[in-house]
PyMOL Python script that loads the backbone (N, CA, C, O; Angstrom):
from pymol import cmd

cmd.read_pdbstr("""\
ATOM      1  N   PRO A   1      68.141  35.712 145.079  1.00  0.00           N
ATOM      2  CA  PRO A   1      69.338  35.097 145.613  1.00  0.00           C
ATOM      3  C   PRO A   1      69.299  34.880 147.115  1.00  0.00           C
ATOM      4  O   PRO A   1      69.631  33.789 147.577  1.00  0.00           O
ATOM      5  N   GLY A   2      68.913  35.861 147.878  1.00  0.00           N
ATOM      6  CA  GLY A   2      68.900  35.691 149.320  1.00  0.00           C
ATOM      7  C   GLY A   2      68.424  36.952 149.998  1.00  0.00           C
ATOM      8  O   GLY A   2      68.233  37.985 149.356  1.00  0.00           O
ATOM      9  N   GLU A   3      68.236  36.863 151.291  1.00  0.00           N
ATOM     10  CA  GLU A   3      67.742  38.017 152.043  1.00  0.00           C
ATOM     11  C   GLU A   3      68.703  39.196 152.043  1.00  0.00           C
ATOM     12  O   GLU A   3      68.275  40.348 151.993  1.00  0.00           O
ATOM     13  N   LEU A   4      70.008  38.911 152.099  1.00  0.00           N
ATOM     14  CA  LEU A   4      70.985  39.976 152.258  1.00  0.00           C
ATOM     15  C   LEU A   4      71.824  40.226 151.002  1.00  0.00           C
ATOM     16  O   LEU A   4      72.798  40.978 151.052  1.00  0.00           O
ATOM     17  N   ALA A   5      71.461  39.614 149.895  1.00  0.00           N
ATOM     18  CA  ALA A   5      72.279  39.753 148.699  1.00  0.00           C
ATOM     19  C   ALA A   5      71.408  40.054 147.487  1.00  0.00           C
ATOM     20  O   ALA A   5      70.304  39.528 147.348  1.00  0.00           O
ATOM     21  N   GLY A   6      71.925  40.901 146.624  1.00  0.00           N
ATOM     22  CA  GLY A   6      71.237  41.206 145.377  1.00  0.00           C
ATOM     23  C   GLY A   6      71.720  40.287 144.277  1.00  0.00           C
ATOM     24  O   GLY A   6      72.381  39.281 144.536  1.00  0.00           O
ATOM     25  N   GLN A   7      71.388  40.637 143.047  1.00  0.00           N
ATOM     26  CA  GLN A   7      71.749  39.813 141.897  1.00  0.00           C
ATOM     27  C   GLN A   7      73.257  39.708 141.690  1.00  0.00           C
ATOM     28  O   GLN A   7      73.734  38.725 141.123  1.00  0.00           O
ATOM     29  N   GLY A   8      74.011  40.706 142.140  1.00  0.00           N
ATOM     30  CA  GLY A   8      75.461  40.695 141.959  1.00  0.00           C
ATOM     31  C   GLY A   8      76.143  39.521 142.647  1.00  0.00           C
ATOM     32  O   GLY A   8      77.277  39.185 142.305  1.00  0.00           O
ATOM     33  N   ILE A   9      75.482  38.898 143.600  1.00  0.00           N
ATOM     34  CA  ILE A   9      76.087  37.768 144.313  1.00  0.00           C
ATOM     35  C   ILE A   9      76.379  36.610 143.364  1.00  0.00           C
ATOM     36  O   ILE A   9      77.319  35.850 143.595  1.00  0.00           O
ATOM     37  N   ALA A  10      75.590  36.463 142.300  1.00  0.00           N
ATOM     38  CA  ALA A  10      75.833  35.389 141.326  1.00  0.00           C
ATOM     39  C   ALA A  10      77.190  35.573 140.665  1.00  0.00           C
ATOM     40  O   ALA A  10      77.930  34.603 140.499  1.00  0.00           O
ATOM     41  N   ASP A  11      77.531  36.802 140.286  1.00  0.00           N
ATOM     42  CA  ASP A  11      78.841  37.065 139.686  1.00  0.00           C
ATOM     43  C   ASP A  11      79.959  36.884 140.698  1.00  0.00           C
ATOM     44  O   ASP A  11      81.010  36.321 140.390  1.00  0.00           O
ATOM     45  N   LEU A  12      79.721  37.364 141.899  1.00  0.00           N
ATOM     46  CA  LEU A  12      80.735  37.309 142.944  1.00  0.00           C
ATOM     47  C   LEU A  12      81.082  35.866 143.324  1.00  0.00           C
ATOM     48  O   LEU A  12      82.220  35.576 143.693  1.00  0.00           O
ATOM     49  N   THR A  13      80.110  34.974 143.235  1.00  0.00           N
ATOM     50  CA  THR A  13      80.310  33.592 143.684  1.00  0.00           C
ATOM     51  C   THR A  13      80.361  32.599 142.522  1.00  0.00           C
ATOM     52  O   THR A  13      80.169  31.401 142.728  1.00  0.00           O
ATOM     53  N   ARG A  14      80.615  33.076 141.323  1.00  0.00           N
ATOM     54  CA  ARG A  14      80.610  32.222 140.136  1.00  0.00           C
ATOM     55  C   ARG A  14      81.517  31.002 140.285  1.00  0.00           C
ATOM     56  O   ARG A  14      81.130  29.900 139.894  1.00  0.00           O
ATOM     57  N   THR A  15      82.715  31.178 140.843  1.00  0.00           N
ATOM     58  CA  THR A  15      83.638  30.056 140.961  1.00  0.00           C
ATOM     59  C   THR A  15      83.131  28.993 141.943  1.00  0.00           C
ATOM     60  O   THR A  15      83.551  27.838 141.874  1.00  0.00           O
ATOM     61  N   ALA A  16      82.246  29.370 142.841  1.00  0.00           N
ATOM     62  CA  ALA A  16      81.709  28.396 143.793  1.00  0.00           C
ATOM     63  C   ALA A  16      80.869  27.333 143.090  1.00  0.00           C
ATOM     64  O   ALA A  16      80.668  26.244 143.627  1.00  0.00           O
ATOM     65  N   ALA A  17      80.381  27.646 141.894  1.00  0.00           N
ATOM     66  CA  ALA A  17      79.569  26.682 141.148  1.00  0.00           C
ATOM     67  C   ALA A  17      80.426  25.694 140.354  1.00  0.00           C
ATOM     68  O   ALA A  17      79.901  24.730 139.796  1.00  0.00           O
ATOM     69  N   SER A  18      81.744  25.927 140.300  1.00  0.00           N
ATOM     70  CA  SER A  18      82.610  25.026 139.547  1.00  0.00           C
ATOM     71  C   SER A  18      83.128  23.906 140.439  1.00  0.00           C
ATOM     72  O   SER A  18      82.766  23.811 141.612  1.00  0.00           O
ATOM     73  N   SER A  19      83.961  23.080 139.882  1.00  0.00           N
ATOM     74  CA  SER A  19      84.433  21.858 140.543  1.00  0.00           C
ATOM     75  C   SER A  19      85.200  22.137 141.839  1.00  0.00           C
ATOM     76  O   SER A  19      86.231  22.810 141.813  1.00  0.00           O
ATOM     77  N   PRO A  20      84.706  21.625 142.971  1.00  0.00           N
ATOM     78  CA  PRO A  20      85.457  21.775 144.227  1.00  0.00           C
ATOM     79  C   PRO A  20      86.836  21.119 144.147  1.00  0.00           C
ATOM     80  O   PRO A  20      87.803  21.636 144.707  1.00  0.00           O
ATOM     81  N   GLY A  21      86.928  19.985 143.454  1.00  0.00           N
ATOM     82  CA  GLY A  21      88.220  19.299 143.320  1.00  0.00           C
ATOM     83  C   GLY A  21      89.231  20.144 142.567  1.00  0.00           C
ATOM     84  O   GLY A  21      90.402  20.209 142.941  1.00  0.00           O
ATOM     85  N   LEU A  22      88.775  20.787 141.512  1.00  0.00           N
ATOM     86  CA  LEU A  22      89.654  21.666 140.738  1.00  0.00           C
ATOM     87  C   LEU A  22      90.160  22.810 141.606  1.00  0.00           C
ATOM     88  O   LEU A  22      91.353  23.113 141.612  1.00  0.00           O
ATOM     89  N   TRP A  23      89.241  23.446 142.344  1.00  0.00           N
ATOM     90  CA  TRP A  23      89.639  24.577 143.180  1.00  0.00           C
ATOM     91  C   TRP A  23      90.502  24.152 144.353  1.00  0.00           C
ATOM     92  O   TRP A  23      91.381  24.904 144.773  1.00  0.00           O
ATOM     93  N   ALA A  24      90.271  22.964 144.891  1.00  0.00           N
ATOM     94  CA  ALA A  24      91.150  22.466 145.957  1.00  0.00           C
ATOM     95  C   ALA A  24      92.570  22.335 145.428  1.00  0.00           C
ATOM     96  O   ALA A  24      93.526  22.727 146.098  1.00  0.00           O
ATOM     97  N   ASP A  25      92.709  21.780 144.218  1.00  0.00           N
ATOM     98  CA  ASP A  25      94.039  21.638 143.613  1.00  0.00           C
ATOM     99  C   ASP A  25      94.679  22.999 143.343  1.00  0.00           C
ATOM    100  O   ASP A  25      95.863  23.197 143.616  1.00  0.00           O
ATOM    101  N   ILE A  26      93.901  23.931 142.812  1.00  0.00           N
ATOM    102  CA  ILE A  26      94.426  25.276 142.528  1.00  0.00           C
ATOM    103  C   ILE A  26      94.892  25.945 143.818  1.00  0.00           C
ATOM    104  O   ILE A  26      95.991  26.498 143.870  1.00  0.00           O
ATOM    105  N   LEU A  27      94.054  25.896 144.863  1.00  0.00           N
ATOM    106  CA  LEU A  27      94.408  26.544 146.124  1.00  0.00           C
ATOM    107  C   LEU A  27      95.618  25.890 146.785  1.00  0.00           C
ATOM    108  O   LEU A  27      96.495  26.582 147.301  1.00  0.00           O
ATOM    109  N   LEU A  28      95.666  24.568 146.770  1.00  0.00           N
ATOM    110  CA  LEU A  28      96.811  23.879 147.372  1.00  0.00           C
ATOM    111  C   LEU A  28      98.094  24.149 146.598  1.00  0.00           C
ATOM    112  O   LEU A  28      99.169  24.241 147.190  1.00  0.00           O
ATOM    113  N   SER A  29      97.988  24.276 145.292  1.00  0.00           N
ATOM    114  CA  SER A  29      99.163  24.568 144.470  1.00  0.00           C
ATOM    115  C   SER A  29      99.651  25.994 144.668  1.00  0.00           C
ATOM    116  O   SER A  29     100.796  26.316 144.350  1.00  0.00           O
ATOM    117  N   ASN A  30      98.798  26.829 145.183  1.00  0.00           N
ATOM    118  CA  ASN A  30      99.127  28.241 145.391  1.00  0.00           C
ATOM    119  C   ASN A  30      98.905  28.632 146.852  1.00  0.00           C
ATOM    120  O   ASN A  30      98.436  29.734 147.140  1.00  0.00           O
ATOM    121  N   ALA A  31      99.240  27.735 147.764  1.00  0.00           N
ATOM    122  CA  ALA A  31      98.946  27.943 149.179  1.00  0.00           C
ATOM    123  C   ALA A  31      99.564  29.231 149.729  1.00  0.00           C
ATOM    124  O   ALA A  31      98.897  29.973 150.449  1.00  0.00           O
ATOM    125  N   GLY A  32     100.810  29.499 149.405  1.00  0.00           N
ATOM    126  CA  GLY A  32     101.466  30.694 149.934  1.00  0.00           C
ATOM    127  C   GLY A  32     100.753  31.978 149.530  1.00  0.00           C
ATOM    128  O   GLY A  32     100.360  32.761 150.394  1.00  0.00           O
ATOM    129  N   PRO A  33     100.578  32.208 148.215  1.00  0.00           N
ATOM    130  CA  PRO A  33      99.873  33.425 147.807  1.00  0.00           C
ATOM    131  C   PRO A  33      98.420  33.459 148.289  1.00  0.00           C
ATOM    132  O   PRO A  33      97.894  34.527 148.603  1.00  0.00           O
ATOM    133  N   THR A  34      97.777  32.300 148.347  1.00  0.00           N
ATOM    134  CA  THR A  34      96.389  32.257 148.802  1.00  0.00           C
ATOM    135  C   THR A  34      96.296  32.654 150.272  1.00  0.00           C
ATOM    136  O   THR A  34      95.405  33.410 150.659  1.00  0.00           O
ATOM    137  N   LEU A  35      97.215  32.146 151.091  1.00  0.00           N
ATOM    138  CA  LEU A  35      97.222  32.503 152.508  1.00  0.00           C
ATOM    139  C   LEU A  35      97.541  33.988 152.703  1.00  0.00           C
ATOM    140  O   LEU A  35      96.973  34.638 153.580  1.00  0.00           O
ATOM    141  N   ALA A  36      98.439  34.514 151.893  1.00  0.00           N
ATOM    142  CA  ALA A  36      98.767  35.942 151.982  1.00  0.00           C
ATOM    143  C   ALA A  36      97.539  36.788 151.621  1.00  0.00           C
ATOM    144  O   ALA A  36      97.254  37.789 152.278  1.00  0.00           O
ATOM    145  N   ALA A  37      96.823  36.381 150.584  1.00  0.00           N
ATOM    146  CA  ALA A  37      95.611  37.108 150.187  1.00  0.00           C
ATOM    147  C   ALA A  37      94.549  37.004 151.279  1.00  0.00           C
ATOM    148  O   ALA A  37      93.865  37.984 151.574  1.00  0.00           O
ATOM    149  N   ALA A  38      94.409  35.819 151.882  1.00  0.00           N
ATOM    150  CA  ALA A  38      93.436  35.643 152.962  1.00  0.00           C
ATOM    151  C   ALA A  38      93.767  36.555 154.144  1.00  0.00           C
ATOM    152  O   ALA A  38      92.868  37.110 154.776  1.00  0.00           O
ATOM    153  N   ASP A  39      95.054  36.708 154.438  1.00  0.00           N
ATOM    154  CA  ASP A  39      95.460  37.617 155.522  1.00  0.00           C
ATOM    155  C   ASP A  39      95.058  39.056 155.208  1.00  0.00           C
ATOM    156  O   ASP A  39      94.593  39.783 156.087  1.00  0.00           O
ATOM    157  N   ARG A  40      95.240  39.464 153.947  1.00  0.00           N
ATOM    158  CA  ARG A  40      94.876  40.836 153.564  1.00  0.00           C
ATOM    159  C   ARG A  40      93.367  41.039 153.635  1.00  0.00           C
ATOM    160  O   ARG A  40      92.897  42.080 154.093  1.00  0.00           O
ATOM    161  N   VAL A  41      92.612  40.046 153.181  1.00  0.00           N
ATOM    162  CA  VAL A  41      91.147  40.136 153.250  1.00  0.00           C
ATOM    163  C   VAL A  41      90.701  40.207 154.705  1.00  0.00           C
ATOM    164  O   VAL A  41      89.851  41.024 155.061  1.00  0.00           O
ATOM    165  N   ARG A  42      91.272  39.354 155.539  1.00  0.00           N
ATOM    166  CA  ARG A  42      90.922  39.341 156.960  1.00  0.00           C
ATOM    167  C   ARG A  42      91.195  40.699 157.603  1.00  0.00           C
ATOM    168  O   ARG A  42      90.395  41.180 158.405  1.00  0.00           O
ATOM    169  N   ALA A  43      92.314  41.311 157.255  1.00  0.00           N
ATOM    170  CA  ALA A  43      92.651  42.623 157.817  1.00  0.00           C
ATOM    171  C   ALA A  43      91.616  43.665 157.406  1.00  0.00           C
ATOM    172  O   ALA A  43      91.240  44.518 158.210  1.00  0.00           O
ATOM    173  N   GLN A  44      91.154  43.601 156.161  1.00  0.00           N
ATOM    174  CA  GLN A  44      90.161  44.563 155.698  1.00  0.00           C
ATOM    175  C   GLN A  44      88.812  44.332 156.386  1.00  0.00           C
ATOM    176  O   GLN A  44      88.136  45.287 156.769  1.00  0.00           O
ATOM    177  N   VAL A  45      88.423  43.070 156.542  1.00  0.00           N
ATOM    178  CA  VAL A  45      87.166  42.765 157.233  1.00  0.00           C
ATOM    179  C   VAL A  45      87.245  43.235 158.681  1.00  0.00           C
ATOM    180  O   VAL A  45      86.280  43.789 159.207  1.00  0.00           O
ATOM    181  N   THR A  46      88.373  43.020 159.316  1.00  0.00           N
ATOM    182  CA  THR A  46      88.563  43.472 160.697  1.00  0.00           C
ATOM    183  C   THR A  46      88.451  44.993 160.782  1.00  0.00           C
ATOM    184  O   THR A  46      87.844  45.521 161.714  1.00  0.00           O
ATOM    185  N   ALA A  47      89.033  45.694 159.816  1.00  0.00           N
ATOM    186  CA  ALA A  47      88.956  47.155 159.805  1.00  0.00           C
ATOM    187  C   ALA A  47      87.513  47.623 159.613  1.00  0.00           C
ATOM    188  O   ALA A  47      87.086  48.586 160.250  1.00  0.00           O
ATOM    189  N   ILE A  48      86.768  46.956 158.748  1.00  0.00           N
ATOM    190  CA  ILE A  48      85.366  47.309 158.528  1.00  0.00           C
ATOM    191  C   ILE A  48      84.560  47.064 159.805  1.00  0.00           C
ATOM    192  O   ILE A  48      83.761  47.907 160.212  1.00  0.00           O
ATOM    193  N   GLU A  49      84.773  45.917 160.426  1.00  0.00           N
ATOM    194  CA  GLU A  49      84.062  45.604 161.671  1.00  0.00           C
ATOM    195  C   GLU A  49      84.360  46.642 162.749  1.00  0.00           C
ATOM    196  O   GLU A  49      83.453  47.107 163.439  1.00  0.00           O
ATOM    197  N   ALA A  50      85.616  46.996 162.886  1.00  0.00           N
ATOM    198  CA  ALA A  50      85.995  47.967 163.916  1.00  0.00           C
ATOM    199  C   ALA A  50      85.329  49.319 163.656  1.00  0.00           C
ATOM    200  O   ALA A  50      84.829  49.965 164.577  1.00  0.00           O
ATOM    201  N   ALA A  51      85.330  49.733 162.392  1.00  0.00           N
ATOM    202  CA  ALA A  51      84.701  51.015 162.055  1.00  0.00           C
ATOM    203  C   ALA A  51      83.198  50.976 162.323  1.00  0.00           C
ATOM    204  O   ALA A  51      82.629  51.948 162.818  1.00  0.00           O
ATOM    205  N   LEU A  52      82.566  49.869 162.001  1.00  0.00           N
ATOM    206  CA  LEU A  52      81.127  49.751 162.246  1.00  0.00           C
ATOM    207  C   LEU A  52      80.814  49.724 163.741  1.00  0.00           C
ATOM    208  O   LEU A  52      79.852  50.348 164.189  1.00  0.00           O
ATOM    209  N   ARG A  53      81.625  49.004 164.508  1.00  0.00           N
ATOM    210  CA  ARG A  53      81.383  48.903 165.948  1.00  0.00           C
ATOM    211  C   ARG A  53      81.520  50.257 166.652  1.00  0.00           C
ATOM    212  O   ARG A  53      80.813  50.550 167.616  1.00  0.00           O
ATOM    213  N   THR A  54      82.446  51.071 166.145  1.00  0.00           N
ATOM    214  CA  THR A  54      82.699  52.354 166.810  1.00  0.00           C
ATOM    215  C   THR A  54      82.006  53.526 166.123  1.00  0.00           C
ATOM    216  O   THR A  54      82.066  54.659 166.599  1.00  0.00           O
ATOM    217  N   GLY A  55      81.348  53.245 165.003  1.00  0.00           N
ATOM    218  CA  GLY A  55      80.688  54.323 164.270  1.00  0.00           C
ATOM    219  C   GLY A  55      81.674  55.277 163.619  1.00  0.00           C
ATOM    220  O   GLY A  55      81.360  56.448 163.404  1.00  0.00           O
ATOM    221  N   ASP A  56      82.872  54.781 163.303  1.00  0.00           N
ATOM    222  CA  ASP A  56      83.938  55.612 162.737  1.00  0.00           C
ATOM    223  C   ASP A  56      83.776  55.708 161.220  1.00  0.00           C
ATOM    224  O   ASP A  56      84.294  54.883 160.468  1.00  0.00           O
ATOM    225  N   ARG A  57      83.051  56.725 160.800  1.00  0.00           N
ATOM    226  CA  ARG A  57      82.764  56.905 159.377  1.00  0.00           C
ATOM    227  C   ARG A  57      84.041  57.142 158.572  1.00  0.00           C
ATOM    228  O   ARG A  57      84.179  56.629 157.461  1.00  0.00           O
ATOM    229  N   ALA A  58      84.965  57.913 159.122  1.00  0.00           N
ATOM    230  CA  ALA A  58      86.210  58.208 158.404  1.00  0.00           C
ATOM    231  C   ALA A  58      87.010  56.934 158.146  1.00  0.00           C
ATOM    232  O   ALA A  58      87.544  56.746 157.053  1.00  0.00           O
ATOM    233  N   ALA A  59      87.093  56.069 159.136  1.00  0.00           N
ATOM    234  CA  ALA A  59      87.818  54.805 158.958  1.00  0.00           C
ATOM    235  C   ALA A  59      87.112  53.915 157.941  1.00  0.00           C
ATOM    236  O   ALA A  59      87.760  53.278 157.111  1.00  0.00           O
ATOM    237  N   LEU A  60      85.789  53.874 158.009  1.00  0.00           N
ATOM    238  CA  LEU A  60      85.025  53.077 157.051  1.00  0.00           C
ATOM    239  C   LEU A  60      85.217  53.619 155.637  1.00  0.00           C
ATOM    240  O   LEU A  60      85.404  52.851 154.693  1.00  0.00           O
ATOM    241  N   MET A  61      85.170  54.929 155.495  1.00  0.00           N
ATOM    242  CA  MET A  61      85.388  55.548 154.185  1.00  0.00           C
ATOM    243  C   MET A  61      86.788  55.225 153.655  1.00  0.00           C
ATOM    244  O   MET A  61      86.954  54.986 152.459  1.00  0.00           O
ATOM    245  N   ALA A  62      87.778  55.217 154.521  1.00  0.00           N
ATOM    246  CA  ALA A  62      89.153  54.913 154.098  1.00  0.00           C
ATOM    247  C   ALA A  62      89.244  53.500 153.523  1.00  0.00           C
ATOM    248  O   ALA A  62      89.880  53.287 152.490  1.00  0.00           O
ATOM    249  N   VAL A  63      88.610  52.537 154.192  1.00  0.00           N
ATOM    250  CA  VAL A  63      88.627  51.157 153.698  1.00  0.00           C
ATOM    251  C   VAL A  63      87.896  51.073 152.363  1.00  0.00           C
ATOM    252  O   VAL A  63      88.388  50.448 151.423  1.00  0.00           O
ATOM    253  N   LEU A  64      86.731  51.695 152.277  1.00  0.00           N
ATOM    254  CA  LEU A  64      85.952  51.643 151.041  1.00  0.00           C
ATOM    255  C   LEU A  64      86.663  52.353 149.892  1.00  0.00           C
ATOM    256  O   LEU A  64      86.628  51.880 148.756  1.00  0.00           O
ATOM    257  N   GLU A  65      87.302  53.477 150.179  1.00  0.00           N
ATOM    258  CA  GLU A  65      88.043  54.187 149.139  1.00  0.00           C
ATOM    259  C   GLU A  65      89.238  53.374 148.655  1.00  0.00           C
ATOM    260  O   GLU A  65      89.544  53.369 147.463  1.00  0.00           O
ATOM    261  N   ALA A  66      89.910  52.691 149.566  1.00  0.00           N
ATOM    262  CA  ALA A  66      91.029  51.827 149.177  1.00  0.00           C
ATOM    263  C   ALA A  66      90.530  50.704 148.276  1.00  0.00           C
ATOM    264  O   ALA A  66      91.186  50.353 147.295  1.00  0.00           O
ATOM    265  N   GLY A  67      89.383  50.147 148.603  1.00  0.00           N
ATOM    266  CA  GLY A  67      88.799  49.105 147.759  1.00  0.00           C
ATOM    267  C   GLY A  67      88.427  49.628 146.382  1.00  0.00           C
ATOM    268  O   GLY A  67      88.618  48.941 145.379  1.00  0.00           O
ATOM    269  N   ALA A  68      87.899  50.836 146.333  1.00  0.00           N
ATOM    270  CA  ALA A  68      87.540  51.436 145.046  1.00  0.00           C
ATOM    271  C   ALA A  68      88.788  51.678 144.193  1.00  0.00           C
ATOM    272  O   ALA A  68      88.770  51.447 142.984  1.00  0.00           O
ATOM    273  N   ARG A  69      89.863  52.141 144.821  1.00  0.00           N
ATOM    274  CA  ARG A  69      91.118  52.346 144.075  1.00  0.00           C
ATOM    275  C   ARG A  69      91.641  51.030 143.525  1.00  0.00           C
ATOM    276  O   ARG A  69      92.082  50.967 142.377  1.00  0.00           O
ATOM    277  N   TRP A  70      91.594  49.975 144.338  1.00  0.00           N
ATOM    278  CA  TRP A  70      92.039  48.651 143.902  1.00  0.00           C
ATOM    279  C   TRP A  70      91.209  48.174 142.715  1.00  0.00           C
ATOM    280  O   TRP A  70      91.750  47.653 141.740  1.00  0.00           O
ATOM    281  N   ARG A  71      89.887  48.355 142.804  1.00  0.00           N
ATOM    282  CA  ARG A  71      88.993  47.901 141.735  1.00  0.00           C
ATOM    283  C   ARG A  71      89.259  48.642 140.436  1.00  0.00           C
ATOM    284  O   ARG A  71      89.241  48.037 139.364  1.00  0.00           O
ATOM    285  N   ARG A  72      89.504  49.935 140.517  1.00  0.00           N
ATOM    286  CA  ARG A  72      89.782  50.719 139.296  1.00  0.00           C
ATOM    287  C   ARG A  72      91.032  50.239 138.585  1.00  0.00           C
ATOM    288  O   ARG A  72      91.131  50.357 137.364  1.00  0.00           O
ATOM    289  N   LYS A  73      91.985  49.701 139.325  1.00  0.00           N
ATOM    290  CA  LYS A  73      93.229  49.197 138.721  1.00  0.00           C
ATOM    291  C   LYS A  73      92.992  47.928 137.897  1.00  0.00           C
ATOM    292  O   LYS A  73      93.834  47.567 137.076  1.00  0.00           O
ATOM    293  N   LEU A  74      91.871  47.253 138.101  1.00  0.00           N
ATOM    294  CA  LEU A  74      91.591  46.008 137.382  1.00  0.00           C
ATOM    295  C   LEU A  74      91.236  46.241 135.918  1.00  0.00           C
ATOM    296  O   LEU A  74      91.332  45.320 135.107  1.00  0.00           O
ATOM    297  N   LYS A  75      90.838  47.432 135.577  1.00  0.00           N
ATOM    298  CA  LYS A  75      90.399  47.721 134.200  1.00  0.00           C
ATOM    299  C   LYS A  75      91.551  47.740 133.230  1.00  0.00           C
ATOM    300  O   LYS A  75      91.350  47.967 132.037  1.00  0.00           O
TER     301      LYS A  75
END
""", "prot")
cmd.dss("prot")
cmd.show_as("cartoon", "prot")
cmd.util.cbc("prot")
cmd.orient("prot")
């Protein structure tokens, strides 16, 4: 797949292989929730970056643990 990604990237990016027109319509029809989700993702990425820049293992663990809790709820 790539230098920085394993086989799991295919599953993670599955929707990228589908119709861009379809996804543009879906995203535009759901702009409010999509923007809210993007804000939450951005906040998590910012928290990860900050923890990495400062070497703050506890903060990084907190973000990763929150993600693990969220993922477990999907089952």
